VMD Tcl script that builds the backbone (N, CA, C; Angstrom):
set m [mol new atoms 357]
animate dup $m
set s [atomselect $m all]
$s set {name element resname resid chain x y z} {
  {N N MET 1 A -12.656 4.143 -169.648}
  {CA C MET 1 A -12.833 3.670 -168.299}
  {C C MET 1 A -13.883 2.095 -168.183}
  {N N ASN 2 A -13.880 1.425 -167.343}
  {CA C ASN 2 A -14.728 0.269 -167.489}
  {C C ASN 2 A -16.468 0.958 -167.782}
  {N N ILE 3 A -16.930 0.321 -168.304}
  {CA C ILE 3 A -18.375 0.762 -168.344}
  {C C ILE 3 A -19.107 0.349 -167.042}
  {N N ASP 4 A -19.015 -0.808 -166.794}
  {CA C ASP 4 A -19.628 -1.267 -165.845}
  {C C ASP 4 A -19.248 -0.598 -164.469}
  {N N LEU 5 A -17.868 0.026 -164.092}
  {CA C LEU 5 A -17.832 1.108 -163.301}
  {C C LEU 5 A -18.536 2.264 -163.304}
  {N N LEU 6 A -18.530 2.891 -164.708}
  {CA C LEU 6 A -19.658 3.982 -164.831}
  {C C LEU 6 A -21.123 3.496 -164.750}
  {N N ILE 7 A -21.704 2.389 -165.053}
  {CA C ILE 7 A -22.621 2.287 -164.750}
  {C C ILE 7 A -23.292 2.359 -163.119}
  {N N LYS 8 A -22.421 1.825 -162.551}
  {CA C LYS 8 A -22.502 1.405 -160.904}
  {C C LYS 8 A -22.503 3.022 -160.206}
  {N N MET 9 A -21.523 3.825 -160.623}
  {CA C MET 9 A -21.255 5.001 -160.229}
  {C C MET 9 A -22.715 5.833 -160.362}
  {N N THR 10 A -23.351 5.708 -161.785}
  {CA C THR 10 A -24.173 6.297 -162.007}
  {C C THR 10 A -25.371 5.855 -161.150}
  {N N ASN 11 A -25.486 4.674 -160.994}
  {CA C ASN 11 A -26.702 4.233 -160.230}
  {C C ASN 11 A -26.440 4.650 -158.478}
  {N N GLU 12 A -25.399 4.620 -158.314}
  {CA C GLU 12 A -24.920 5.340 -157.060}
  {C C GLU 12 A -25.465 6.905 -156.846}
  {N N ILE 13 A -24.826 7.465 -157.296}
  {CA C ILE 13 A -25.273 8.902 -157.520}
  {C C ILE 13 A -26.884 9.157 -158.070}
  {N N GLY 14 A -27.916 8.345 -158.351}
  {CA C GLY 14 A -29.244 8.511 -158.506}
  {C C GLY 14 A -29.583 8.092 -157.137}
  {N N ASP 15 A -28.912 7.123 -156.786}
  {CA C ASP 15 A -29.727 6.744 -155.191}
  {C C ASP 15 A -29.472 7.399 -154.296}
  {N N PHE 16 A -28.567 8.284 -154.620}
  {CA C PHE 16 A -28.311 9.574 -153.652}
  {C C PHE 16 A -29.557 10.556 -153.583}
  {N N PHE 17 A -29.735 11.129 -154.940}
  {CA C PHE 17 A -30.661 12.076 -155.245}
  {C C PHE 17 A -32.002 11.403 -154.937}
  {N N VAL 18 A -32.083 10.422 -155.322}
  {CA C VAL 18 A -33.560 9.809 -154.904}
  {C C VAL 18 A -33.919 10.063 -153.643}
  {N N GLY 19 A -33.396 10.160 -152.597}
  {CA C GLY 19 A -33.426 10.275 -151.196}
  {C C GLY 19 A -33.534 11.512 -150.980}
  {N N THR 20 A -33.203 12.403 -151.862}
  {CA C THR 20 A -33.228 13.772 -151.328}
  {C C THR 20 A -34.341 14.498 -152.217}
  {N N THR 21 A -35.032 14.112 -152.735}
  {CA C THR 21 A -36.004 14.997 -153.991}
  {C C THR 21 A -36.981 13.625 -154.774}
  {N N ASP 22 A -38.065 14.326 -155.385}
  {CA C ASP 22 A -38.999 13.467 -156.408}
  {C C ASP 22 A -38.109 13.070 -157.389}
  {N N ALA 23 A -38.668 11.910 -157.966}
  {CA C ALA 23 A -37.538 11.067 -159.118}
  {C C ALA 23 A -37.408 11.698 -160.417}
  {N N GLN 24 A -38.554 13.137 -160.753}
  {CA C GLN 24 A -37.624 14.059 -161.684}
  {C C GLN 24 A -36.701 14.798 -161.673}
  {N N GLN 25 A -36.775 15.182 -160.408}
  {CA C GLN 25 A -35.882 16.439 -159.808}
  {C C GLN 25 A -34.321 15.484 -159.705}
  {N N ALA 26 A -34.730 14.410 -159.279}
  {CA C ALA 26 A -33.529 13.444 -158.989}
  {C C ALA 26 A -32.658 13.422 -160.498}
  {N N ALA 27 A -33.540 12.915 -161.015}
  {CA C ALA 27 A -32.934 12.741 -162.452}
  {C C ALA 27 A -31.815 14.007 -163.205}
  {N N ARG 28 A -32.701 15.026 -162.745}
  {CA C ARG 28 A -31.978 16.664 -163.489}
  {C C ARG 28 A -30.978 16.770 -162.464}
  {N N ASP 29 A -31.133 16.145 -161.182}
  {CA C ASP 29 A -29.904 16.733 -160.211}
  {C C ASP 29 A -28.620 15.587 -160.823}
  {N N VAL 30 A -28.878 14.420 -160.938}
  {CA C VAL 30 A -27.907 13.398 -161.732}
  {C C VAL 30 A -27.351 13.818 -162.907}
  {N N ALA 31 A -28.167 14.139 -163.751}
  {CA C ALA 31 A -27.465 14.965 -164.670}
  {C C ALA 31 A -26.545 16.152 -164.870}
  {N N ASN 32 A -26.875 17.071 -164.109}
  {CA C ASN 32 A -26.256 18.140 -163.499}
  {C C ASN 32 A -25.330 17.470 -163.062}
  {N N HIS 33 A -25.154 16.681 -162.062}
  {CA C HIS 33 A -23.875 16.113 -161.243}
  {C C HIS 33 A -22.856 15.534 -162.612}
  {N N LEU 34 A -23.404 14.392 -163.337}
  {CA C LEU 34 A -22.194 14.188 -164.406}
  {C C LEU 34 A -21.841 15.154 -165.118}
  {N N ARG 35 A -22.599 16.147 -165.664}
  {CA C ARG 35 A -22.352 17.502 -166.426}
  {C C ARG 35 A -20.968 18.240 -165.774}
  {N N ARG 36 A -21.094 18.289 -164.429}
  {CA C ARG 36 A -20.378 19.202 -163.878}
  {C C ARG 36 A -18.781 18.540 -163.378}
  {N N PHE 37 A -19.011 17.138 -162.966}
  {CA C PHE 37 A -17.951 16.619 -162.363}
  {C C PHE 37 A -17.510 15.276 -162.924}
  {N N TRP 38 A -18.006 15.108 -163.790}
  {CA C TRP 38 A -17.409 13.826 -164.700}
  {C C TRP 38 A -16.553 14.591 -166.144}
  {N N ASP 39 A -15.449 13.842 -166.246}
  {CA C ASP 39 A -14.353 14.065 -167.486}
  {C C ASP 39 A -15.416 13.802 -168.345}
  {N N PRO 40 A -15.490 14.860 -169.603}
  {CA C PRO 40 A -15.920 14.528 -170.843}
  {C C PRO 40 A -16.086 13.525 -171.516}
  {N N ARG 41 A -14.963 12.735 -171.587}
  {CA C ARG 41 A -14.583 11.262 -172.012}
  {C C ARG 41 A -15.330 10.384 -171.503}
  {N N MET 42 A -15.939 10.217 -169.870}
  {CA C MET 42 A -16.580 9.351 -169.243}
  {C C MET 42 A -18.063 9.341 -169.557}
  {N N ARG 43 A -18.549 11.280 -169.829}
  {CA C ARG 43 A -19.524 11.258 -170.682}
  {C C ARG 43 A -20.081 10.786 -171.674}
  {N N ARG 44 A -19.595 10.686 -172.514}
  {CA C ARG 44 A -19.276 10.378 -173.937}
  {C C ARG 44 A -19.287 8.851 -174.212}
  {N N GLN 45 A -18.507 8.178 -172.902}
  {CA C GLN 45 A -18.547 6.694 -173.177}
  {C C GLN 45 A -20.458 6.232 -172.621}
  {N N MET 46 A -20.656 6.874 -171.553}
  {CA C MET 46 A -22.033 6.863 -171.102}
  {C C MET 46 A -23.082 7.055 -172.017}
  {N N LEU 47 A -22.999 8.033 -172.453}
  {CA C LEU 47 A -23.931 8.413 -173.691}
  {C C LEU 47 A -23.987 7.459 -174.766}
  {N N SER 48 A -22.674 6.966 -175.289}
  {CA C SER 48 A -22.855 5.706 -176.208}
  {C C SER 48 A -23.023 4.582 -175.724}
  {N N TYR 49 A -23.245 4.146 -174.461}
  {CA C TYR 49 A -23.470 2.948 -174.058}
  {C C TYR 49 A -25.029 2.871 -173.989}
  {N N TYR 50 A -25.520 4.102 -173.677}
  {CA C TYR 50 A -27.201 4.495 -173.672}
  {C C TYR 50 A -27.719 4.288 -175.220}
  {N N GLU 51 A -26.959 5.217 -176.115}
  {CA C GLU 51 A -27.561 4.590 -177.209}
  {C C GLU 51 A -27.534 3.473 -177.807}
  {N N GLN 52 A -26.453 2.451 -177.498}
  {CA C GLN 52 A -26.367 1.513 -178.063}
  {C C GLN 52 A -27.295 0.396 -177.462}
  {N N ARG 53 A -27.265 0.574 -175.955}
  {CA C ARG 53 A -27.964 -0.412 -175.104}
  {C C ARG 53 A -29.261 0.032 -174.379}
  {N N GLN 54 A -29.797 1.189 -174.634}
  {CA C GLN 54 A -30.688 1.779 -174.203}
  {C C GLN 54 A -30.645 1.923 -172.708}
  {N N GLY 55 A -29.379 1.991 -172.251}
  {CA C GLY 55 A -29.063 2.286 -170.763}
  {C C GLY 55 A -29.688 0.786 -170.114}
  {N N ALA 56 A -29.479 -0.259 -170.180}
  {CA C ALA 56 A -29.296 -1.339 -170.086}
  {C C ALA 56 A -28.723 -1.128 -168.442}
  {N N GLY 57 A -29.156 -1.653 -167.365}
  {CA C GLY 57 A -28.250 -1.944 -165.941}
  {C C GLY 57 A -28.145 -0.614 -165.554}
  {N N LEU 58 A -28.957 0.548 -166.017}
  {CA C LEU 58 A -29.170 1.731 -165.104}
  {C C LEU 58 A -29.966 1.490 -164.173}
  {N N SER 59 A -30.412 2.260 -163.225}
  {CA C SER 59 A -31.546 2.662 -162.329}
  {C C SER 59 A -32.767 3.249 -163.422}
  {N N GLU 60 A -33.420 3.518 -162.704}
  {CA C GLU 60 A -34.849 4.364 -163.704}
  {C C GLU 60 A -34.333 5.805 -163.656}
  {N N VAL 61 A -33.650 5.734 -162.393}
  {CA C VAL 61 A -33.616 7.833 -162.245}
  {C C VAL 61 A -32.179 8.116 -163.219}
  {N N ALA 62 A -31.439 6.998 -163.019}
  {CA C ALA 62 A -30.067 6.981 -163.897}
  {C C ALA 62 A -30.075 7.150 -165.204}
  {N N ARG 63 A -31.097 6.356 -165.409}
  {CA C ARG 63 A -31.227 6.216 -167.266}
  {C C ARG 63 A -32.009 7.535 -167.356}
  {N N ASN 64 A -33.151 7.874 -166.427}
  {CA C ASN 64 A -33.417 9.246 -166.735}
  {C C ASN 64 A -32.585 10.304 -167.230}
  {N N ALA 65 A -31.727 10.507 -165.972}
  {CA C ALA 65 A -30.549 11.180 -166.269}
  {C C ALA 65 A -29.856 11.168 -167.428}
  {N N VAL 66 A -29.443 9.799 -167.748}
  {CA C VAL 66 A -28.233 10.080 -168.868}
  {C C VAL 66 A -29.625 10.297 -170.275}
  {N N ALA 67 A -30.587 9.967 -170.149}
  {CA C ALA 67 A -31.946 10.527 -171.381}
  {C C ALA 67 A -31.693 12.102 -171.354}
  {N N LEU 68 A -31.566 12.740 -170.363}
  {CA C LEU 68 A -31.557 13.844 -170.107}
  {C C LEU 68 A -30.098 14.331 -170.894}
  {N N LEU 69 A -29.156 13.851 -170.494}
  {CA C LEU 69 A -27.724 14.781 -170.964}
  {C C LEU 69 A -27.659 14.068 -172.579}
  {N N ALA 70 A -28.602 12.811 -173.079}
  {CA C ALA 70 A -28.383 12.802 -174.363}
  {C C ALA 70 A -29.341 13.773 -175.219}
  {N N ALA 71 A -30.259 14.120 -174.890}
  {CA C ALA 71 A -31.007 15.127 -175.383}
  {C C ALA 71 A -30.263 16.308 -175.455}
  {N N ALA 72 A -30.045 16.987 -174.361}
  {CA C ALA 72 A -28.990 18.014 -174.195}
  {C C ALA 72 A -27.767 17.631 -175.362}
  {N N SER 73 A -27.085 16.531 -175.419}
  {CA C SER 73 A -26.316 16.367 -176.130}
  {C C SER 73 A -26.649 16.961 -177.841}
  {N N LYS 74 A -27.961 16.047 -178.088}
  {CA C LYS 74 A -28.201 16.601 -179.381}
  {C C LYS 74 A -28.668 17.848 -179.546}
  {N N ALA 75 A -29.280 18.324 -178.751}
  {CA C ALA 75 A -29.778 19.751 -178.815}
  {C C ALA 75 A -28.281 20.823 -179.062}
  {N N GLU 76 A -27.413 20.261 -178.395}
  {CA C GLU 76 A -26.089 21.106 -178.819}
  {C C GLU 76 A -25.387 21.006 -180.239}
  {N N GLN 77 A -25.197 19.710 -180.212}
  {CA C GLN 77 A -24.715 19.430 -181.672}
  {C C GLN 77 A -25.348 19.855 -183.024}
  {N N GLY 78 A -26.780 20.034 -182.642}
  {CA C GLY 78 A -28.098 20.803 -183.760}
  {C C GLY 78 A -27.355 22.307 -183.735}
  {N N ALA 79 A -27.309 22.824 -182.653}
  {CA C ALA 79 A -27.042 24.083 -182.641}
  {C C ALA 79 A -25.528 24.510 -183.116}
  {N N ALA 80 A -24.863 23.820 -182.707}
  {CA C ALA 80 A -23.503 24.047 -183.418}
  {C C ALA 80 A -23.143 23.958 -185.097}
  {N N ALA 81 A -24.348 23.232 -185.347}
  {CA C ALA 81 A -24.181 22.654 -186.874}
  {C C ALA 81 A -24.535 23.880 -187.992}
  {N N ALA 82 A -25.487 24.310 -187.183}
  {CA C ALA 82 A -26.141 25.917 -188.060}
  {C C ALA 82 A -26.187 26.848 -187.174}
  {N N PRO 83 A -25.635 28.105 -187.754}
  {CA C PRO 83 A -25.614 29.169 -187.112}
  {C C PRO 83 A -27.029 29.852 -186.740}
  {N N PRO 84 A -27.421 30.237 -185.878}
  {CA C PRO 84 A -28.829 31.048 -185.471}
  {C C PRO 84 A -29.190 31.908 -186.382}
  {N N SER 85 A -30.180 32.088 -186.941}
  {CA C SER 85 A -30.989 32.884 -188.038}
  {C C SER 85 A -30.192 34.437 -187.543}
  {N N GLY 86 A -30.127 34.809 -188.082}
  {CA C GLY 86 A -29.674 36.667 -188.147}
  {C C GLY 86 A -28.075 36.757 -187.742}
  {N N THR 87 A -27.216 35.470 -187.647}
  {CA C THR 87 A -25.609 35.887 -187.215}
  {C C THR 87 A -25.190 35.618 -188.689}
  {N N PRO 88 A -24.012 36.307 -188.904}
  {CA C PRO 88 A -23.691 36.435 -190.109}
  {C C PRO 88 A -22.633 35.194 -190.073}
  {N N THR 89 A -22.234 34.817 -191.317}
  {CA C THR 89 A -21.417 33.785 -191.476}
  {C C THR 89 A -20.069 34.351 -191.829}
  {N N PRO 90 A -18.844 33.808 -190.824}
  {CA C PRO 90 A -17.676 34.224 -190.817}
  {C C PRO 90 A -17.339 34.467 -192.526}
  {N N GLY 91 A -16.795 35.506 -192.869}
  {CA C GLY 91 A -16.261 35.925 -194.340}
  {C C GLY 91 A -17.394 36.067 -195.192}
  {N N LYS 92 A -18.274 36.430 -194.649}
  {CA C LYS 92 A -19.422 36.951 -195.361}
  {C C LYS 92 A -20.181 38.058 -194.917}
  {N N PRO 93 A -20.023 39.557 -195.703}
  {CA C PRO 93 A -20.386 40.585 -194.750}
  {C C PRO 93 A -21.588 40.746 -194.832}
  {N N THR 94 A -22.136 41.260 -193.591}
  {CA C THR 94 A -24.037 41.261 -193.880}
  {C C THR 94 A -24.427 42.734 -194.437}
  {N N ALA 95 A -25.466 42.875 -195.148}
  {CA C ALA 95 A -25.650 43.675 -195.868}
  {C C ALA 95 A -25.610 45.080 -194.872}
  {N N GLY 96 A -25.193 46.116 -195.114}
  {CA C GLY 96 A -25.441 47.449 -194.549}
  {C C GLY 96 A -23.822 47.458 -193.333}
  {N N LYS 97 A -23.545 46.210 -193.219}
  {CA C LYS 97 A -22.459 46.777 -192.416}
  {C C LYS 97 A -20.808 46.612 -192.652}
  {N N PRO 98 A -20.001 47.108 -192.154}
  {CA C PRO 98 A -18.363 46.868 -192.750}
  {C C PRO 98 A -18.025 46.083 -192.402}
  {N N THR 99 A -17.265 45.577 -193.636}
  {CA C THR 99 A -16.639 44.466 -193.464}
  {C C THR 99 A -15.080 44.738 -192.521}
  {N N ALA 100 A -14.656 43.365 -191.643}
  {CA C ALA 100 A -13.736 43.949 -190.874}
  {C C ALA 100 A -12.291 44.982 -191.738}
  {N N GLY 101 A -12.103 45.754 -191.100}
  {CA C GLY 101 A -10.818 46.507 -191.481}
  {C C GLY 101 A -11.016 47.406 -192.514}
  {N N LYS 102 A -12.258 47.854 -192.937}
  {CA C LYS 102 A -12.605 48.713 -193.828}
  {C C LYS 102 A -13.782 49.720 -193.183}
  {N N PRO 103 A -13.665 50.938 -193.066}
  {CA C PRO 103 A -13.991 51.917 -192.136}
  {C C PRO 103 A -15.552 52.309 -193.129}
  {N N THR 104 A -16.460 52.766 -192.460}
  {CA C THR 104 A -17.630 53.226 -193.296}
  {C C THR 104 A -17.489 54.409 -193.755}
  {N N ALA 105 A -17.832 54.926 -194.835}
  {CA C ALA 105 A -17.661 56.547 -195.255}
  {C C ALA 105 A -17.863 57.281 -194.132}
  {N N GLY 106 A -16.860 58.626 -193.984}
  {CA C GLY 106 A -17.108 59.700 -193.273}
  {C C GLY 106 A -16.526 59.404 -192.005}
  {N N LYS 107 A -16.519 57.949 -191.261}
  {CA C LYS 107 A -15.719 57.666 -189.858}
  {C C LYS 107 A -14.288 57.828 -190.237}
  {N N PRO 108 A -13.542 58.146 -189.311}
  {CA C PRO 108 A -12.013 57.698 -189.399}
  {C C PRO 108 A -11.896 56.507 -188.617}
  {N N THR 109 A -10.795 56.224 -189.477}
  {CA C THR 109 A -10.171 54.710 -188.785}
  {C C THR 109 A -9.402 54.950 -187.949}
  {N N PRO 110 A -9.647 54.463 -186.289}
  {CA C PRO 110 A -8.992 54.497 -185.394}
  {C C PRO 110 A -7.459 54.282 -185.344}
  {N N GLY 111 A -6.564 55.386 -184.695}
  {CA C GLY 111 A -5.282 55.301 -184.708}
  {C C GLY 111 A -4.784 55.871 -186.446}
  {N N LYS 112 A -5.498 56.313 -187.164}
  {CA C LYS 112 A -5.345 56.958 -188.302}
  {C C LYS 112 A -5.690 58.491 -188.114}
  {N N PRO 113 A -4.791 59.267 -188.925}
  {CA C PRO 113 A -4.862 61.027 -188.647}
  {C C PRO 113 A -5.899 61.254 -189.626}
  {N N THR 114 A -6.862 62.136 -189.709}
  {CA C THR 114 A -7.945 62.372 -190.453}
  {C C THR 114 A -7.122 63.839 -191.368}
  {N N THR 115 A -7.707 63.550 -192.586}
  {CA C THR 115 A -6.919 64.559 -193.161}
  {C C THR 115 A -8.541 65.081 -193.775}
  {N N GLY 116 A -7.864 66.681 -194.211}
  {CA C GLY 116 A -9.176 67.549 -195.079}
  {C C GLY 116 A -9.494 68.558 -193.840}
  {N N ALA 117 A -10.442 69.244 -194.051}
  {CA C ALA 117 A -11.081 70.421 -193.465}
  {C C ALA 117 A -11.221 70.251 -192.268}
  {N N GLY 118 A -10.813 71.225 -191.361}
  {CA C GLY 118 A -10.953 70.815 -189.599}
  {C C GLY 118 A -10.344 69.596 -188.995}
  {N N ALA 119 A -8.993 69.362 -190.077}
  {CA C ALA 119 A -8.191 68.497 -189.129}
  {C C ALA 119 A -7.069 68.679 -188.829}
}
mol reanalyze $m
mol bondsrecalc $m
mol representation Tube
mol addrep $m
């Protein structure tokens, strides 16, 4: 999509929200609007533009909104890159926990008949 049109749309959304609340809340509302209603490709294009041109052409509220989106995007990328501490890595069993398909001693496997005394 044409970046000039995305800039115009972002500024118009910002103008709407500035009329309803203070500037900080308006920026959060614009960022939320872009997150909820814009196609991911449009958001990526706007974020790329913001990083390359520091939001030239965007109003102050629109620029702050895109900055919020950029910060959230970087935080999500950082979180996706490293699993949270305490989360087992796929394929690596955690100490003391059974691996998939291997029941712990003394516990029957669901669907398999038990053998031995009392069965």
